[in-house]
C-alpha positions as CSV (number, residue, x, y, z in Angstrom):
1,X,-7.7,16.6,-9.3
2,X,-4.5,15.0,-10.4
3,X,-3.1,18.4,-11.5
4,X,-3.2,19.7,-7.9
5,X,0.5,19.3,-7.3
6,X,0.4,21.4,-4.1
7,X,-2.2,19.1,-2.5
8,X,-1.1,17.8,1.0
9,X,-4.0,15.6,2.0
10,X,-6.2,13.4,-0.2
11,X,-9.0,11.6,1.7
12,X,-11.5,9.9,-0.5
13,X,-11.7,6.7,1.5
14,X,-14.8,4.8,2.5
15,X,-16.7,5.6,-0.7
16,X,-17.7,2.5,-2.7
17,X,-18.7,4.7,-5.6
18,X,-15.1,5.7,-6.3
19,X,-13.2,3.0,-8.1
20,X,-11.4,1.9,-11.2
21,X,-7.6,1.9,-11.3
22,X,-5.4,4.1,-9.2
23,X,-4.0,6.3,-11.9
24,X,-0.2,6.5,-12.4
25,X,-0.5,10.3,-12.3
26,X,-0.8,10.0,-8.6
27,X,2.9,10.3,-8.6
28,X,2.5,13.9,-9.6
29,X,1.0,14.7,-6.2
30,X,4.5,15.1,-4.8
31,X,3.4,17.2,-1.8
32,X,1.0,14.6,-0.4
33,X,1.5,13.8,3.2
34,X,-1.7,11.8,3.6
35,X,-3.3,9.5,1.1
36,X,-6.4,7.7,2.2
37,X,-8.1,5.5,-0.5
38,X,-9.3,2.8,1.9
39,X,-12.7,1.0,1.4
40,X,-13.4,2.2,-2.1
41,X,-13.8,0.1,-5.2
42,X,-10.3,0.4,-6.6
43,X,-9.1,-2.5,-8.8
44,X,-5.9,-3.3,-10.7
45,X,-2.4,-3.0,-9.3
46,X,-0.7,-0.6,-6.9
47,X,1.0,1.8,-9.2
48,X,4.8,2.0,-8.8
49,X,4.5,5.8,-9.1
50,X,3.3,5.8,-5.4
51,X,7.0,5.5,-4.6
52,X,7.6,9.1,-5.9
53,X,5.5,10.5,-3.0
54,X,8.5,11.1,-0.8
55,X,6.6,13.3,1.7
56,X,4.0,10.7,2.4
57,X,3.5,9.9,6.1
58,X,0.3,8.0,5.9
59,X,-1.0,5.7,3.1
60,X,-4.2,3.6,3.5
61,X,-5.2,1.7,0.5
62,X,-6.8,-1.2,2.4
63,X,-10.1,-2.9,1.6
64,X,-10.1,-2.5,-2.2
65,X,-9.8,-5.1,-4.9
66,X,-6.2,-4.5,-5.8
67,X,-4.0,-7.4,-7.0
68,X,-0.5,-8.1,-8.4
69,X,2.7,-7.7,-6.6
70,X,3.8,-5.1,-4.1
71,X,5.8,-2.5,-6.0
72,X,9.4,-2.4,-4.9
73,X,9.1,1.4,-5.2
74,X,7.1,1.4,-1.9
75,X,10.5,1.1,-0.2
76,X,11.2,4.7,-1.3
77,X,8.5,6.0,1.0
78,X,10.9,7.2,3.6
79,X,8.3,9.3,5.3
80,X,6.2,6.3,6.3
81,X,7.0,5.0,9.8
82,X,9.1,1.9,9.3
83,X,8.3,0.6,12.8
84,X,4.6,0.6,12.0
85,X,5.2,-1.0,8.7
86,X,3.3,-1.3,5.5
87,X,-0.3,-2.6,5.8
88,X,-1.7,-4.4,2.8
89,X,-5.2,-5.3,4.0
90,X,-7.9,-7.3,2.2
91,X,-6.3,-7.4,-1.3
92,X,-5.5,-10.2,-3.7
93,X,-1.8,-9.2,-3.7
94,X,0.4,-12.1,-5.0
95,X,4.0,-12.8,-6.0
96,X,7.3,-12.4,-4.2
97,X,7.9,-9.7,-1.6
98,X,11.0,-7.7,-2.5
99,X,13.9,-7.9,-0.1
100,X,14.1,-4.1,-0.5
101,X,10.6,-3.8,1.1
102,X,11.6,-6.1,4.0
103,X,14.8,-4.1,4.5
104,X,12.8,-0.8,4.6
105,X,9.9,-1.9,6.8
106,X,10.4,-3.9,10.0
107,X,7.0,-5.4,9.5
108,X,4.6,-5.8,6.6
109,X,1.1,-6.6,7.9
110,X,-1.4,-8.6,6.0
111,X,-4.9,-8.5,7.4
112,X,-6.4,-11.9,8.2
113,X,-8.7,-12.2,5.2
114,X,-9.7,-14.9,2.8
115,X,-8.6,-12.6,-0.1
116,X,-5.0,-12.3,1.2
117,X,-2.4,-14.6,-0.3
118,X,-0.6,-16.1,2.7
119,X,2.2,-17.4,0.4
120,X,3.4,-13.9,0.5
121,X,3.6,-13.9,4.2
122,X,5.8,-17.0,4.2
123,X,8.4,-15.4,1.8
124,X,10.1,-12.9,4.1
125,X,10.8,-12.5,7.8
126,X,9.1,-9.0,8.0
127,X,5.7,-10.3,6.9
128,X,3.1,-11.1,9.4
129,X,-0.6,-11.6,9.6
130,X,-2.7,-9.1,11.6
131,X,-3.5,-11.6,14.4
132,X,0.2,-11.1,15.5
133,X,1.4,-14.5,14.3
134,X,4.6,-14.3,12.3
135,X,4.6,-16.7,9.3
136,X,8.1,-16.0,8.1
C-alpha cells in the first residue's frame, strides 16, 4: 500500500485490528489529500515524515496510543485549515509544543481525556482543551 504514490484518500480509521507504528514511508504518499487513521491501534510517535504531505487537507489520527512530542514538521502542512487547527485527541503526547506549530495553527486542540498531557496545553497560547477553555 505504501508504494501507491498516486493515492489521494486513505481511510482505514475505526479499525482496532490495524495497529503498530505509523510507518515513516507514509511520507511517500505525496498526493494524499485525506488521511484518516483515527480509532485504530497505532502506537509509537507521529512520524515527522507526515510533514512531507503538502497536499493534505484532512488528517485524523485521534484515538490511538501515540506518544512523544508533536513533530515540528506538522507546521509544513499548509493544506490543513489553520483556523480549524491541529487536533491531537486522546494520545499520550508530551514535551514542548514548537513555536512553529503555534505560529502555523491558530489553535491546537487537545481532547479532554485522562491520557492527554495538559502540561502541553499550558506551554503555548494556541493550545486549548476541547471544552473550549484556553489554558495558555
